[in-house]
N, C-alpha and C positions, 0 to 999 in steps of 0.2 A: 743129827744135822750135818751139814758139810764141814763145819769146823771140827767136830768130833771125828769124822771120817779122815780128815786131813791129819789130825793128830795121830791116828792109828797108822796111816801110811808113813808118816815121818818116823814113828817109833819102830816100824817094821823095816825101815830103810828103803821103802818103795818110792823113790823120788819121782820116777816117771808117772806113777799113779797119782801122786800128790800134785804134780804139775797139770795133769789132765783134769783133775778135780778143780783146780784153780781156774782153768780156762773155761770150765763149763758151769761153775757155780759162783755165787757171791759169798765171799769169805769175810769174816770180821777183820778189822785192821791188824789185830794181834796175830791171827792166823796167816795173814798175808806177809807180815814181817817175819814170821817163823819160816815161811817158804823162801823169802828173800835170803835169809840166813843160810839156807841149804845151797842156794845157787849163787852166792856172792862172788864166786870165781868164774862165772859163766855169763859174760855181759849180754850175749844174745838172748838169754833167758831172763836175767835179772832186770834189765832195763824195762821191758814191758810190764813186769810185776810192779816195779816202782811207779810206772806211768799210771797204772790202774789205781794204786794206792794214793798217788798225788791227786788225780782227778776226783776221787771219792772224797778226799780231805778238803779240797778246794770247794766242792759242792756244798759243804756245810755253811759256807758264806759268811764267815766271821773272821776278824783279824787274827785270832789265835790259830785258827785252821790254816789261814794263808801263811802265817809264819812257820807253822809245822810243815806245810807242803814245801816251802822253800828249803827248809832244813833237810827234808827227804831228798830233794833234788841234789843238794850239795853232797849229801851222804852217798848218793848214787854216783856222782861224778868222782868222788874219792876212790871208789872201787875200781875205776877204769885205769888200765895200764898202757894200752897200745893206741896207735893212731886210728885203727879200725874201730876200737871201742869208743873213741871220741866221736867218730862219725855216727855210730849207733845212738850215743847219748845226745848229740846235737839234733838228730832227727826227732827223738823223743821230746826234747825241750821245745823245738819248734811246734810240734803237735800240741803240747800242753799250752803253749802261748796262744795258738790259734783257737783252741777250744775254750780258753778262759779269757780271751781279750776283753769282753765286757766287764770283767771284774777288775776295775781300775786299781783298787788297793792291792790286789794280788800282783798285778803287773808292776806296781810301784815297788813292792817288796822284792820282786825278782830283779828289777833294775838296781836297787840298793845293794843287793848281794853280789852284783857283778854278772848276773846271768842274762 
């Protein structure tokens, strides 16, 4: 399956193939997090990976998932260093908010975290 293939790509050091797989397949959360670890110094790549993971987590529709998603967003923000990175992050955050506006509890957790 896609998760096993991703693991092979990561072990072989084929980051480009791993990213292509992530863009064309649905990966488990743990595989998505492994890929995020590979790209943590590349905001243009890592922010969309976080966005996918956050939206998938929020779609679980429970309080713990919402809290986990907020923590992921905060984790993503901590990786960013430059003003351009912040622009990329803010765009992602706006898209997450629009996509999940009906989930009032999630929106509340975002507000409580200062996002």
